[in-house]
N, C-alpha and C positions, 0 to 999 in steps of 0.2 A: 419600509426598505426599497427601495424604487427597483427596478427590471434590472440596469445599469449596475445596481450595489451587489445583488444576487445573483448575477453571470458571472461577475467578477468573483465575489466569495465561490461559487463553484469551481469554478476553475483555479482558486488560487487553494481549497481542500484536495482536489484530484493530481495536485505537481505531484509529491511523494508513493502514488500510488502509479502513476506513470514514469517514475524513475525505479519502481521496485519492479513492474512488467518488464523494462528493460531485459533486466538480468533473470527474471524468470521463459521470457521470451530468445533467450541467449542459450536456455537449458533445452530446448524443444527441441525434436526433430523440423522437418517441415511445417510449421503449422498450415492447416487451414483457415481462413478467414473466419469461418463458424470457429473452429476451436479458438482461436485469438479472440470473439465474439463471447464465448463461454465464459474464457475467463475473466475479459471486461465485465461483464455480469456479477460475477463474482465479487470483482471489488465493488462495482456500483450499487448491491444489492446491499453488501455491509457499508459501504459511505451513507446510505439513505438511512437505514438502522439507527446509526451513530449517534447523527444527532436530535434523533429522534427521542431517541433512548435519554440523551444529555438533557434534553429538553426536562423528560421526565424527572429526570435526580432535581432541578432547579435548584436554587443557591443554596437549598439545604445542606446539601450532600456535594457540593464544589470544592472547600477546601479539601476532601481525603482525596477527590478527582485529580486535585492540579494538582498535591503531596506523592503522587506517587505516575501517575502515567509518566514522565520524561524518562523513569526505572524501567515502565515495565515493555514501554517502547525500545528503549535502548538495547536491554535485554534481547528482548525476541528479534530485534535486527539483526544483531550480534551471531544470535543464534546460527538462523538466517543465512545471513552474507556469510559466514564460515563455513556452513553447509555447502554453500555455494560453489565458494574458495577453493573448499578440499574435493569437490567434484568437477573441479577445471581441470585437476591432478591425473585422474583416472584415464581408462582412454575409453569407457562406456559413457563418462560423462555422472556417473550415480555411485562409483565406488565399486562395483561388480551387482549391483542389484539386478535381481530378474527384476523383467516386465511390469508382471503384477504387483511383486512389492516397492517398485517407482511409480508404478500409478497410485497406489494407494498413500505412500509417502509426499507424492507430490502433491494431493489433494488436500493432503493436511499442511502443508507446508503453504499451498496455497491460501488457504484459509487464514494460518497464522500470519501472513505477508499482511494480509486485507486486514486483520484487525489492528495490528501495527499500526498500518497505513491509515485508521481512521480515526483514532485516540484522539489525534487531536482538534477532526470533525466532532467528536462527543463531547470534547472542552466546549468549542463554541458553540455547540446547541445548548451548554446550560448557559455560556452568555447571552442568546438567544433567546432565553428566558424572562431577561430582563425588558427583551425591548417589545416593541408591538409589528410583528411579524408574522407572515401565515408559517409555521414550522414545516407543514405540510410542502407546501409548495419550494421553498427553502431548500428541505433536504431533498426531496424529486431532483431538484436545480444541483446538488450535489453529486445526488447518486449518477443523471442523468451526465452530467460532465465528466464523472472519475471512468464511467461505463466505458465512455470515447475515449479517453485519454489513454486507459488502461488497454486498451484494444488496440490501439494507433502503437503504446509503449510495445507491447508482445512482437507484432511482425516488424519492430523498426529493429528491437531485440533479436529476434533469427535473420533479420536481415545482415545485422550487424556481424551476425557470428559467419553467415554464408561469407562474409567480404574480410575479416580480418583472423578469425579462426576462435580457437577455444579460449586465449585471452579474456578475449570480453565476456564472456562467465565471469570470469575471475574478476573482472574489471564491475560487472552488475553485481557480487557481492559485496565488493569493495564500496561502493555506491552506496548502500543498505544499511554497510556498520556504517558511512559517511554518513548518512540523514540520520543514526540513532546517534552516536557524538556529541552533532550537530544539536539536537532537542535536549541531550540531557547538557552540554556545556550551559545553551543559551537557558534553560530553566535553571540551574544552577549558577548563574550569572558571570559565565567567567566569559562568558563572549559578544 
């Protein structure tokens, strides 16, 4: 795979993390750029590991991953998106939880979202096992693109919330549900 193809693959794999991080950024108070970068790094690290795991699984396990990946992604994004939509209606954005509870829950929601948006990279890793590619370079490119896009998405989501208000958080949840629904309908052949 040439460098341009690797770059295009990397940014295409980061698109769903970008969309998810917009919703995530909408839930945050005013994020410092370093905090947004930390969130971007979580997405990037998970997205780097996913194709490596897919590569390791190889073609022997491809049928099992492909049979369930769309249901896993849909379920996770439906739950996370639904939570974001619910939180957009509460006064403090988190259903009245304490700051400590929100922090713990926020960390797990971030990891779950990063995992859900990386399932496609896992499947790509399985496909790359059949090609003559340097999987480490490709995985690092995917992780770097995802880190950049998720960081920018987090900052953009916060900016949108400042300009438009709470409806952006609701819209972020709706986007996550839309991503999950799109993946599900595509895999079921309905789209």
